[in-house]
C-alpha positions as CSV (number, residue, x, y, z in Angstrom):
1,M,21.3,29.8,21.3
2,Q,20.3,28.2,18.5
3,N,22.6,25.3,17.0
4,G,23.5,24.9,13.4
5,V,23.3,28.4,12.2
6,C,26.8,29.9,11.8
7,F,30.2,27.8,12.5
8,D,32.5,29.6,11.2
9,A,34.7,31.6,12.9
10,K,34.1,34.5,11.4
11,C,30.4,34.6,11.9
12,S,30.8,33.9,15.6
13,A,32.9,36.3,16.3
14,F,30.6,39.1,14.5
15,W,27.8,37.4,16.7
16,C,29.9,37.6,19.9
17,K,30.4,41.2,19.1
18,T,27.2,42.5,18.2
19,Q,26.0,40.0,21.6
20,G,28.7,42.2,23.3
21,E,27.4,45.6,21.7
22,M,24.1,44.7,23.3
23,V,24.9,43.6,26.4
24,L,27.2,47.2,26.9
25,N,24.3,49.2,25.7
26,A,21.8,47.9,28.4
27,V,23.9,48.2,30.9
28,Q,24.2,52.2,30.2
29,F,21.2,52.3,30.3
30,A,20.3,51.1,33.3
31,A,23.2,52.9,34.7
32,K,21.8,56.0,33.5
33,R,18.1,54.8,35.0
34,K,19.3,54.2,38.0
35,A,21.3,57.7,38.3
36,L,18.2,59.8,37.0
37,R,16.5,58.1,39.7
38,I,19.7,59.2,41.9
39,N,19.3,62.2,40.8
40,I,15.4,62.7,41.6
41,R,16.0,61.9,45.0
Protein backbone atom coordinates (compact mmCIF):
# COMPACT_ATOMS: atom_id res chain seq x y z
CA MET A 1 0.00 0.00 0.00
CA GLN A 2 1.42 3.36 -1.04
CA ASN A 3 1.41 6.34 1.31
CA GLY A 4 0.03 9.68 0.17
CA VAL A 5 -1.89 8.39 -2.83
CA CYS A 6 -5.35 9.28 -1.57
CA PHE A 7 -6.36 10.46 1.88
CA ASP A 8 -9.96 11.53 1.43
CA ALA A 9 -12.75 9.27 2.68
CA LYS A 10 -14.43 8.74 -0.69
CA CYS A 11 -11.23 7.48 -2.30
CA SER A 12 -10.31 5.19 0.60
CA ALA A 13 -13.85 3.77 0.62
CA PHE A 14 -13.61 3.11 -3.14
CA TRP A 15 -10.19 1.47 -2.66
CA CYS A 16 -11.55 -0.74 0.13
CA LYS A 17 -14.52 -1.70 -2.05
CA THR A 18 -12.38 -2.66 -5.06
CA GLN A 19 -9.91 -4.56 -2.85
CA GLY A 20 -12.81 -6.38 -1.20
CA GLU A 21 -14.25 -7.35 -4.58
CA MET A 22 -10.85 -8.63 -5.73
CA VAL A 23 -10.55 -10.74 -2.58
CA LEU A 24 -14.09 -12.11 -2.98
CA ASN A 25 -13.41 -12.99 -6.63
CA ALA A 26 -10.19 -14.76 -5.66
CA VAL A 27 -11.96 -16.72 -2.91
CA GLN A 28 -14.80 -17.73 -5.24
CA PHE A 29 -12.31 -18.74 -7.95
CA ALA A 30 -10.34 -20.85 -5.47
CA ALA A 31 -13.55 -22.47 -4.22
CA LYS A 32 -14.59 -23.32 -7.80
CA ARG A 33 -11.20 -24.85 -8.54
CA LYS A 34 -11.34 -26.86 -5.31
CA ALA A 35 -14.85 -28.09 -6.17
CA LEU A 36 -13.70 -29.08 -9.67
CA ARG A 37 -10.75 -30.98 -8.23
CA ILE A 38 -13.07 -32.86 -5.85
CA ASN A 39 -15.46 -33.67 -8.71
CA ILE A 40 -12.65 -35.10 -10.85
CA ARG A 41 -11.80 -37.56 -8.09
